[in-house]
C-alpha positions as CSV (number, residue, x, y, z in Angstrom):
1,X,52.5,99.1,60.2
2,X,53.9,102.4,61.1
3,X,56.1,102.7,64.2
4,X,54.4,104.4,67.1
5,X,55.7,107.8,68.1
6,X,56.3,108.5,71.7
7,X,55.2,112.0,72.7
8,X,57.2,113.5,75.5
9,X,55.2,114.8,78.4
10,X,55.3,118.6,78.5
11,X,57.4,120.1,81.2
12,X,55.7,121.4,84.2
13,X,55.9,125.1,84.9
14,X,58.7,126.0,87.3
15,X,59.5,129.3,89.1
16,X,62.9,130.6,90.2
17,X,62.7,130.9,94.0
18,X,65.7,133.2,94.2
19,X,63.9,135.7,91.9
20,X,60.7,135.1,93.8
21,X,62.4,135.9,97.1
22,X,63.8,139.1,95.6
23,X,60.4,140.1,94.2
24,X,58.8,139.6,97.6
25,X,61.6,141.2,99.6
26,X,59.3,143.9,101.0
27,X,56.4,141.5,101.9
28,X,58.8,138.8,103.2
29,X,62.3,140.2,104.0
30,X,63.4,136.9,105.5
31,X,62.4,134.7,102.6
32,X,65.7,135.2,100.7
33,X,67.6,133.7,103.7
34,X,65.3,130.7,103.8
35,X,65.8,130.1,100.1
36,X,69.5,130.5,100.4
37,X,69.7,128.0,103.3
38,X,67.8,125.4,101.2
39,X,70.1,126.0,98.2
40,X,73.2,125.6,100.4
41,X,71.9,122.3,101.8
42,X,71.1,121.0,98.3
43,X,74.6,122.0,97.1
44,X,76.2,120.2,100.1
45,X,74.1,117.1,99.3
46,X,75.5,117.1,95.7
47,X,79.0,117.1,97.2
48,X,78.1,114.0,99.2
49,X,76.8,112.3,96.1
50,X,80.1,113.1,94.5
51,X,81.9,111.4,97.5
52,X,79.8,108.3,96.9
53,X,80.7,108.3,93.2
54,X,84.4,108.7,93.9
55,X,84.4,105.8,96.3
56,X,82.4,103.6,93.8
57,X,84.9,104.5,91.1
58,X,87.8,103.6,93.4
59,X,86.2,100.2,94.2
60,X,85.8,99.5,90.5
61,X,89.4,100.3,89.7
62,X,90.7,98.2,92.6
63,X,88.6,95.3,91.5
64,X,90.3,95.3,88.1
65,X,93.7,93.7,87.2
66,X,94.4,96.4,84.6
67,X,97.6,98.4,85.1
68,X,98.2,97.1,88.6
69,X,101.5,98.3,90.0
70,X,101.8,101.2,87.5
71,X,102.2,104.9,88.2
72,X,99.0,105.5,86.3
73,X,97.0,103.2,88.5
74,X,98.5,104.7,91.7
75,X,97.9,108.2,90.6
76,X,94.3,107.5,89.6
77,X,93.5,105.9,93.0
78,X,95.2,108.7,94.8
79,X,93.2,111.3,92.8
80,X,89.9,109.7,93.7
81,X,90.7,109.6,97.4
82,X,91.9,113.2,97.4
83,X,88.7,114.2,95.6
84,X,86.5,112.2,97.9
85,X,88.0,113.6,101.1
86,X,88.0,117.1,99.8
87,X,84.3,117.0,98.7
88,X,83.4,115.4,102.1
89,X,85.1,118.3,104.0
90,X,83.6,120.9,101.7
91,X,80.1,119.5,102.3
92,X,80.4,119.0,106.1
93,X,82.8,121.4,107.6
94,X,84.2,124.3,105.5
95,X,83.5,127.7,107.0
96,X,81.7,130.3,104.8
97,X,83.6,133.5,104.0
98,X,83.9,136.0,101.2
99,X,80.7,134.8,99.5
100,X,81.6,131.1,99.7
101,X,78.8,128.7,100.2
102,X,80.3,127.0,103.3
103,X,79.5,123.6,104.6
104,X,76.6,121.9,106.4
105,X,78.1,121.4,109.9
106,X,77.1,117.8,110.9
107,X,78.9,117.6,114.3
108,X,75.9,118.2,116.5
109,X,74.2,115.1,115.0
110,X,77.2,112.8,115.5
111,X,77.9,110.4,118.3
112,X,81.2,110.8,120.2
113,X,82.8,108.0,118.1
114,X,81.5,109.5,114.9
115,X,82.9,112.9,115.8
116,X,86.4,111.4,116.2
117,X,86.1,109.7,112.7
118,X,84.7,113.0,111.2
119,X,87.5,115.1,112.6
120,X,90.2,112.7,111.4
121,X,88.9,113.2,107.8
122,X,88.7,117.0,108.3
123,X,92.3,117.0,109.6
124,X,93.5,115.0,106.6
125,X,91.9,117.6,104.3
126,X,93.1,120.6,106.2
127,X,96.6,119.5,107.1
128,X,97.5,117.1,104.4
129,X,95.6,117.6,101.2
130,X,94.9,121.4,101.2
131,X,98.2,122.3,103.0
132,X,101.6,120.8,103.7
133,X,102.9,120.4,107.2
134,X,106.2,118.6,106.9
135,X,106.9,115.8,109.5
136,X,103.6,116.5,111.3
137,X,101.6,113.4,112.3
138,X,98.0,113.6,111.2
139,X,95.5,110.8,112.0
140,X,98.4,108.5,113.0
141,X,100.5,109.0,109.9
142,X,103.3,111.3,108.8
143,X,102.1,112.3,105.3
144,X,104.8,114.8,104.2
145,X,108.5,114.4,104.7
146,X,111.1,116.6,103.0
147,X,114.9,116.3,103.3
148,X,117.8,118.5,102.1
149,X,121.2,116.9,102.4
150,X,124.8,117.2,101.2
151,X,126.2,114.1,99.4
152,X,129.9,113.5,99.5
153,X,131.4,113.0,96.0
154,X,134.0,110.5,95.0
155,X,135.9,113.2,93.3
156,X,135.9,115.2,96.5
157,X,133.7,117.8,97.9
158,X,129.9,117.8,98.7
159,X,126.9,118.5,96.5
160,X,123.3,119.3,97.8
161,X,120.4,117.0,97.1
162,X,116.8,117.1,98.0
163,X,114.1,114.4,98.4
164,X,110.6,114.2,99.6
165,X,108.1,111.5,100.5
166,X,104.3,112.0,100.4
167,X,101.5,109.8,101.6
168,X,98.4,111.1,99.9
169,X,96.2,108.2,100.9
170,X,96.0,105.4,103.4
171,X,93.6,102.6,104.0
172,X,92.5,103.9,107.4
173,X,91.4,107.2,105.8
174,X,89.5,105.4,103.1
175,X,87.7,103.2,105.5
176,X,86.7,106.2,107.7
177,X,85.3,107.8,104.7
178,X,83.3,104.7,103.8
179,X,81.8,104.8,107.3
180,X,81.1,108.5,107.5
181,X,79.9,109.3,104.0
182,X,76.4,107.6,104.4
183,X,76.0,109.2,107.8
184,X,76.8,112.7,106.6
185,X,74.6,112.1,103.5
186,X,71.6,111.2,105.7
187,X,72.1,114.2,108.1
188,X,72.4,116.7,105.2
189,X,69.4,115.1,103.4
190,X,67.3,115.4,106.6
191,X,68.4,119.0,107.0
192,X,67.5,119.8,103.4
193,X,64.0,118.2,103.9
194,X,63.5,120.5,107.0
195,X,64.5,123.6,105.0
196,X,62.3,122.7,102.1
197,X,59.4,122.2,104.5
198,X,60.1,125.5,106.1
199,X,60.2,127.2,102.7
200,X,56.8,125.8,101.7
201,X,55.2,126.8,105.1
202,X,56.5,130.3,104.7
203,X,55.1,130.6,101.1
204,X,51.8,129.2,102.3
205,X,51.6,131.9,105.0
206,X,52.7,134.6,102.5
207,X,49.9,133.5,100.2
208,X,47.4,134.6,102.8
209,X,48.7,138.2,102.5
210,X,49.4,138.5,98.8
211,X,49.1,136.9,95.4
212,X,52.2,134.7,95.3
213,X,51.1,132.7,92.3
214,X,51.3,135.8,90.1
215,X,54.9,136.2,91.3
216,X,55.6,132.6,90.5
217,X,54.3,133.1,87.0
218,X,56.3,136.3,86.5
219,X,59.6,134.6,87.5
220,X,59.8,131.4,85.4
221,X,62.7,129.0,85.7
222,X,63.9,127.6,82.3
223,X,65.1,124.1,83.4
224,X,66.1,123.1,79.9
225,X,68.3,126.1,79.4
226,X,69.8,125.9,82.9
227,X,70.6,122.1,82.8
228,X,71.4,121.9,79.1
229,X,68.9,119.3,77.9
230,X,65.2,118.4,77.9
231,X,66.0,115.1,79.6
232,X,67.7,116.8,82.5
233,X,64.8,119.2,82.8
234,X,62.3,116.3,82.8
235,X,64.3,114.5,85.5
236,X,64.0,117.5,87.7
237,X,60.2,117.6,87.2
238,X,60.0,113.9,87.8
239,X,61.9,114.0,91.0
240,X,59.4,116.5,92.5
241,X,56.5,114.6,91.1
242,X,57.5,111.8,93.4
243,X,56.8,114.0,96.4
244,X,60.3,114.4,97.7
245,X,60.8,117.7,99.7
246,X,57.1,118.6,99.3
247,X,55.3,119.6,102.5
248,X,52.3,121.3,101.0
249,X,50.9,122.6,97.7
250,X,49.8,125.9,96.3
């Protein structure tokens, strides 16, 4: 008996909304900004997914006995914490300038206690990981200490010597990140949902004034080319088939 052949479901047609907004710039001059805000929120949400992934990897490494006490293990754990805190700050706080995406400012949605936790993480990123402020206390810790001394020699005279101590991670920072990551993820996800809904409403209103479907067709989005594989393209189509971010239909 011959093996059955599974036939892949054809990809649904997709349109590039950045190009659509450009094509409709006269009819809807504000559409480009709406599209860009949705894109930025989605990008920030990807950063938060990275934070979750970094923390998961950290837990997996810490649960293993392999290479405990080695420089390799210490550096790997430190790298994951640095990456997680940096991605969190990039998603939730970084200001936009010179064409940079910027972050999704979550502070207005946080409680007083959550704001304190949030700003501790931002301070660690800004004053410890991205920059060095020697001997400054940040979030209750002195992270960077540098010393330059003269050492007296047995043979007489003095020679200069330098030393530094760096604390690139501490448990308090890791635990703060564990608490704040799901909160930030939820806030950004809700913001993205609102922006997607706004986008659909705008397009529905625009459809009353012009033939937006023809503009969609004229500006196709090649998901397979953009994401590198048919599987990735199918995953994108499948996610939207589930109804996420959809407020209405055309």
